C-alpha positions in Angstrom: 27.2 10.8 -41.7 25.9 11.1 -38.0 23.1 13.5 -37.7 23.5 13.6 -33.9 27.0 13.9 -32.8 28.2 11.0 -30.6 29.2 12.1 -27.2 32.8 12.3 -26.0 31.9 11.5 -22.4 29.2 9.5 -20.8 28.5 11.2 -17.4 25.1 9.5 -16.8 26.5 6.1 -17.4 29.4 6.8 -15.0 26.9 7.9 -12.4 24.8 4.7 -12.9 27.8 2.4 -13.1 27.6 1.1 -9.5 23.9 0.4 -10.0 24.6 -1.4 -13.3 27.3 -3.5 -11.7 25.1 -4.5 -8.8 22.1 -5.4 -10.9 23.7 -7.9 -13.4 26.2 -10.8 -13.1 29.5 -10.4 -14.9 28.4 -12.3 -18.0 24.6 -12.3 -18.1 24.4 -13.5 -21.6 25.9 -16.8 -20.6 22.7 -17.7 -18.9 20.8 -17.7 -22.1 23.3 -19.6 -24.3 22.4 -17.5 -27.4 24.6 -18.3 -30.4 25.7 -14.8 -31.3 28.8 -13.5 -32.9 30.9 -10.6 -31.7 29.4 -7.1 -31.3 31.1 -6.2 -34.6 29.5 -9.2 -36.4 26.1 -8.5 -34.9 26.0 -4.7 -35.4 22.9 -3.9 -37.5 22.8 -2.2 -40.9 21.6 1.4 -40.2 22.5 2.9 -43.6 18.8 3.6 -44.5 17.4 4.0 -41.0 15.8 7.4 -40.2 14.7 6.7 -36.7 16.5 8.3 -33.7 17.8 4.9 -32.8 19.5 4.7 -36.2 20.9 8.1 -36.0 22.3 7.7 -32.5 23.5 4.1 -32.3 27.3 3.6 -33.0 29.4 0.5 -33.0 31.0 1.6 -29.8 27.7 2.2 -28.1 26.4 -1.2 -29.3 29.5 -2.9 -27.9 28.9 -1.4 -24.5 25.3 -2.7 -24.3 26.0 -6.0 -26.0 26.5 -8.2 -22.9 23.9 -6.6 -20.7 20.6 -8.2 -19.8 17.9 -7.1 -17.3 16.6 -9.6 -14.8 13.5 -10.3 -16.9 15.7 -11.2 -19.9 15.6 -8.0 -22.0 18.8 -7.6 -24.1 19.8 -4.7 -26.2 18.7 -6.3 -29.5 15.2 -6.4 -28.0 15.4 -2.7 -27.4 16.3 -1.7 -30.9 14.4 -4.3 -32.9 11.3 -2.0 -33.6 13.6 0.5 -35.4 15.1 -2.2 -37.5 11.8 -3.6 -38.6 10.3 -0.1 -39.1 13.3 2.0 -40.3 11.1 5.1 -40.9 10.8 7.5 -43.7 12.9 10.6 -44.2 9.9 12.6 -45.4 7.8 11.7 -42.3 8.0 12.4 -38.5 11.0 10.9 -36.8 10.2 8.0 -34.5 12.3 6.9 -31.5 12.8 3.4 -33.1 13.2 1.6 -29.8 11.2 0.3 -26.8 12.0 -0.7 -23.3 11.1 -4.2 -22.2 10.9 -3.2 -18.5 11.6 -0.3 -16.2 15.1 -1.6 -15.5 16.0 -1.2 -19.2 16.2 2.6 -18.7 19.0 2.1 -16.1 20.8 -0.8 -17.7 20.9 0.8 -21.2 21.0 4.4 -20.0 23.9 5.2 -22.3 21.6 4.7 -25.2 18.1 5.6 -23.8 19.3 8.9 -22.3 20.5 10.2 -25.6 17.3 9.1 -27.4 15.1 10.8 -24.8 17.1 14.0 -25.0 17.0 14.1 -28.8 13.2 13.3 -29.0 12.0 15.6 -26.2 14.7 18.3 -26.8 15.4 18.4 -23.1 18.5 17.7 -21.2 18.5 14.9 -18.6 20.0 16.0 -15.2 20.3 14.4 -11.8 17.3 16.5 -10.7 13.8 14.9 -10.5 11.5 16.2 -13.2 8.8 18.6 -12.1 5.3 17.2 -11.6 2.1 19.3 -11.1 -1.4 17.8 -11.0 -3.0 20.9 -9.6 -5.5 21.5 -12.4 -6.4 24.9 -10.8 -3.0 26.1 -12.0 -4.1 25.8 -15.6 -5.1 29.1 -17.1 -7.9 29.0 -19.7 -8.7 25.8 -21.6 -12.5 26.3 -21.1 -12.8 29.2 -23.5 -11.5 28.0 -26.9 -13.3 29.3 -30.0 -15.8 26.6 -30.8 -15.9 27.9 -34.4 -12.5 26.3 -34.8 -12.0 23.9 -31.8 -14.2 20.8 -32.4 -13.2 18.5 -29.6 -10.3 17.7 -27.2 -8.7 14.8 -25.5 -6.3 14.5 -22.6 -4.6 11.1 -22.0 -1.9 9.8 -19.7 0.0 6.4 -19.7 1.5 4.6 -16.8 3.6 1.4 -16.3 3.2 -0.8 -13.2 6.3 -1.6 -11.1 7.5 -5.2 -10.9 6.0 -6.1 -14.3 7.6 -6.2 -17.7 6.1 -3.7 -20.2 3.6 -5.0 -22.8 6.5 -5.3 -25.3 8.1 -8.1 -23.3 5.6 -9.4 -20.7 4.4 -13.0 -20.4 0.8 -14.1 -20.6 0.9 -14.7 -16.8 2.1 -11.2 -16.2 -0.5 -9.7 -18.4 -3.3 -11.6 -16.6 -1.9 -10.5 -13.2 -1.9 -6.9 -14.5 -5.5 -7.2 -15.5 -6.4 -8.6 -12.1 -4.7 -5.7 -10.4 -6.5 -3.2 -12.8 -9.9 -4.8 -12.0 -9.3 -4.5 -8.2 -8.1 -0.9 -8.5 -10.8 0.2 -10.9 -13.5 -1.4 -8.8 -12.4 0.9 -5.9 -12.3 3.8 -8.3 -15.9 3.0 -9.3 -17.0 3.7 -5.8 -16.7 7.4 -6.7 -16.9 7.2 -10.5 -19.1 4.2 -11.5 -18.1 2.3 -14.6 -17.6 -1.2 -15.9 -14.6 -3.2 -17.2 -15.0 -5.0 -20.6 -12.8 -7.4 -22.5 -11.8 -5.8 -25.8 -13.5 -8.5 -27.8 -16.9 -7.4 -26.3 -16.5 -3.7 -27.4 -19.1 -2.0 -29.6 -19.9 1.6 -30.3 -22.9 1.7 -27.9 -20.7 0.8 -25.0 -18.2 3.7 -25.5 -18.3 7.5 -25.3 -17.7 9.5 -28.4 -14.7 8.3 -30.4 -11.4 9.8 -29.1 -8.9 11.7 -31.2 -6.3 9.0 -31.3 -7.8 5.7 -29.9 -5.2 3.0 -29.2 -7.1 0.5 -31.2 -10.0 0.3 -33.7 -13.3 0.5 -31.8 -14.9 -2.3 -33.8 -16.7 -5.2 -32.0 -13.7 -7.5 -32.7 -10.6 -5.3 -32.5 -7.3 -6.7 -33.7 -3.7 -5.5 -33.2 -2.1 -3.4 -35.8 1.0 -4.4 -37.7 3.0 -2.0 -35.6 1.7 -3.6 -32.4 2.6 -7.0 -33.7 6.1 -5.9 -34.6 6.8 -4.4 -31.2 5.4 -7.4 -29.4 2.4 -5.8 -27.7 0.0 -7.7 -29.9 1.1 -11.1 -28.8 -1.7 -13.5 -27.6 -4.3 -11.0 -28.7 -6.9 -10.3 -27.2 -6.0 -12.3 -24.0 -6.1 -10.1 -20.9 -6.8 -6.8 -22.8 -9.7 -4.8 -21.5 -11.2 -1.3 -21.3 -12.9 0.3 -18.3 -15.6 2.9 -19.2 -17.1 5.3 -16.7 -20.9 5.4 -16.7 -21.0 9.0 -17.6 -18.5 8.6 -20.4 -16.1 11.0 -18.9 -13.2 8.6 -18.6 -11.9 5.5 -20.4 -9.0 3.3 -19.1 -7.3 1.0 -21.5 -5.5 -2.0 -19.9 -2.6 -3.9 -21.4 -2.4 -2.3 -24.8 0.8 -0.4 -25.7 1.1 0.4 -22.0 -0.1 -1.2 -18.7 -2.6 1.6 -18.3 -3.9 4.5 -20.5 -6.4 6.9 -19.1 -8.3 9.0 -21.7 -10.8 11.8 -21.2 -12.5 13.1 -24.4 -14.8 16.2 -24.6 -17.0 17.2 -27.5 -17.1 20.8 -26.2 -13.3 21.2 -26.5 -13.1 22.0 -22.8 -9.5 21.1 -22.1 -9.8 22.3 -18.5 -12.5 19.8 -17.6 -10.7 16.9 -19.5 -7.4 17.7 -17.7 -9.2 17.9 -14.3 -10.8 14.4 -14.9 -7.4 12.9 -15.7 -5.7 14.5 -12.7 -8.3 13.5 -10.2 -8.7 9.9 -11.4 -5.0 9.3 -12.1 -4.1 10.3 -8.5 -6.8 8.1 -7.1 -5.6 5.1 -9.2 -2.1 5.8 -8.2 -3.1 5.6 -4.5 -5.0 2.3 -5.2 -2.0 0.7 -6.8 0.3 1.8 -3.9 -2.1 0.1 -1.6 -1.8 -3.0 -3.7 2.0 -2.8 -3.4 2.5 -2.2 -7.1 3.2 1.5 -7.6 3.6 3.1 -11.0 7.0 2.7 -12.5 9.2 5.9 -11.9 12.8 6.7 -12.2 14.5 9.7 -10.5 16.1 11.3 -13.6 13.2 10.5 -16.0 10.0 10.6 -14.0 7.2 8.1 -15.0 8.5 5.5 -17.5 6.6 3.2 -19.9 7.5 1.1 -22.8 8.3 4.0 -25.2 10.9 6.6 -24.5 8.6 9.0 -26.4 6.3 8.9 -23.4 8.6 9.2 -20.4 8.4 12.1 -17.9 4.7 12.8 -17.7 3.2 10.4 -20.1 0.7 13.1 -20.8 -0.8 14.0 -24.2 -3.3 16.8 -24.7 -4.9 17.0 -28.1 -7.3 19.5 -29.7 -9.0 18.9 -33.1 -9.1 22.2 -35.0 -10.9 23.3 -38.2 -8.2 25.0 -40.3 -8.4 26.0 -44.0 -5.6 28.4 -44.6 -2.9 27.9 -42.0 -1.9 24.4 -42.9 -0.8 25.6 -46.3 1.2 28.6 -44.9 5.0 28.4 -45.4 5.8 29.3 -41.8 3.6 26.7 -40.2 6.3 24.2 -39.3 8.4 27.0 -37.8 5.5 28.2 -35.7 4.8 24.6 -34.5 8.4 24.1 -33.6 8.5 27.3 -31.6 5.3 26.4 -29.8 6.6 22.8 -29.1 3.4 21.4 -30.7 2.8 18.9 -33.5 -0.1 18.9 -36.0 -1.4 15.8 -37.6 -3.9 15.2 -40.3 -7.2 13.5 -39.4 -9.5 11.4 -41.6 -11.7 14.5 -42.1 -10.6 17.2 -44.6 -9.7 20.6 -43.0 -9.6 19.0 -39.5 -6.2 18.7 -37.8 -5.1 17.3 -34.4 -2.8 19.6 -32.5 -1.0 18.2 -29.5 2.2 18.6 -27.4 5.3 17.4 -29.1 7.0 16.1 -26.0 6.1 14.7 -22.6 9.5 15.1 -20.8 10.7 18.3 -19.2 7.7 20.5 -18.4 5.2 19.5 -15.8 1.7 18.2 -16.5 0.1 21.7 -16.1 2.9 23.3 -18.2 2.5 20.9 -21.0 -1.3 21.4 -21.0 -0.8 25.2 -20.9 1.4 25.0 -23.9 -1.4 23.3 -25.9 -4.0 25.8 -24.6 -1.9 28.8 -25.5 -0.7 27.3 -28.8 -4.2 26.5 -30.0 -5.4 30.0 -29.3 -2.5 31.4 -31.2 -3.1 29.1 -34.2 -6.8 30.1 -34.2 -5.7 33.8 -34.2 -3.4 33.1 -37.1 -6.2 31.4 -39.0 -8.5 34.3 -38.5 -5.8 36.7 -39.7 -5.3 34.7 -42.9 -9.1 34.6 -43.4 -9.2 38.4 -43.3 -6.4 38.6 -45.9 -3.7 39.7 -43.5 -0.2 38.2 -42.6 0.9 36.3 -39.5 4.6 37.2 -39.3 4.0 39.6 -36.4 2.2 36.8 -34.5 5.0 34.2 -34.8 6.2 33.6 -31.3 9.8 33.4 -30.0 11.2 29.9 -29.3 9.7 28.4 -26.1 
């Protein structure tokens, strides 16, 4: 039984059709001589698959994507393989179950990706360019969270670089070129914000600022890729051409060639979201200008905004997290309803009674709007926790759907 109703019409694919036909030869798969059966014979078993990919993909949709291939060799089976190897769990959070091998994947396989993006981010894709706002002065609050509950915060953003495959599909040579580009761009950034670039195998705790809320890899002296990174392909040739740039004052960390080409992270022990967001905005815009000068701008698509390897990160690529001390609210029956209305997610941390609260989506609202959702949402969650500590109820505090 399909949990997401298959569409009757495919307006976005119709709009993209001239682009699709101009990008690929009539029979691209003939170039690779792969011994495959018909689409009906190759259609995967999705009976126990709980990812969005598994819920959305139909035999008819698979047939439409079957003979398409990007210029760098990404075929549709590459796109859906992560969801087949990690089918998910009905009791856990729903994952997208797919990755893009390159930026062109979002155009060539738009019939599939557009529906995954809309389902995950709960936002309709239109012909209009998504809003973008890096004016950190537009953020209201964020520097006044109650420190009795807010322990720390992190703001991160991911970016892909145009003309290169994403880490899920790139070659060793591409990865090394990306590292060389990052080294040049970060050296120029270091003129205003001094720092140093380190290979991941040289990492140790003394070289890094306080641990982030969700580091992309273990911060041990000899980090290794996770099983998930190996399954998606980003862990190939580890640790070749993987590096981290750390600012001298510890205000910014830039990961190179992990799940994405670039990931900027600003972590604050004082839970000052406003300052962390400002650091990301200022340094991201400077890096963007450097990459444009190097003739390799960040990957961007008109209907989607910034694109990276995961459709869960398209749009802004921005994630704002706050670690909160909560005792009573996590056990309340209405918590999941409250989080859904606030468009937030709450995850357990390794410490008891500490929870990580972050924006649930990255596509739709602008960067400032997403950060504002987290600031306002965290303040409301703290108010609910205080109400429960005093023995009161929270029904009157439950917000309307945002």
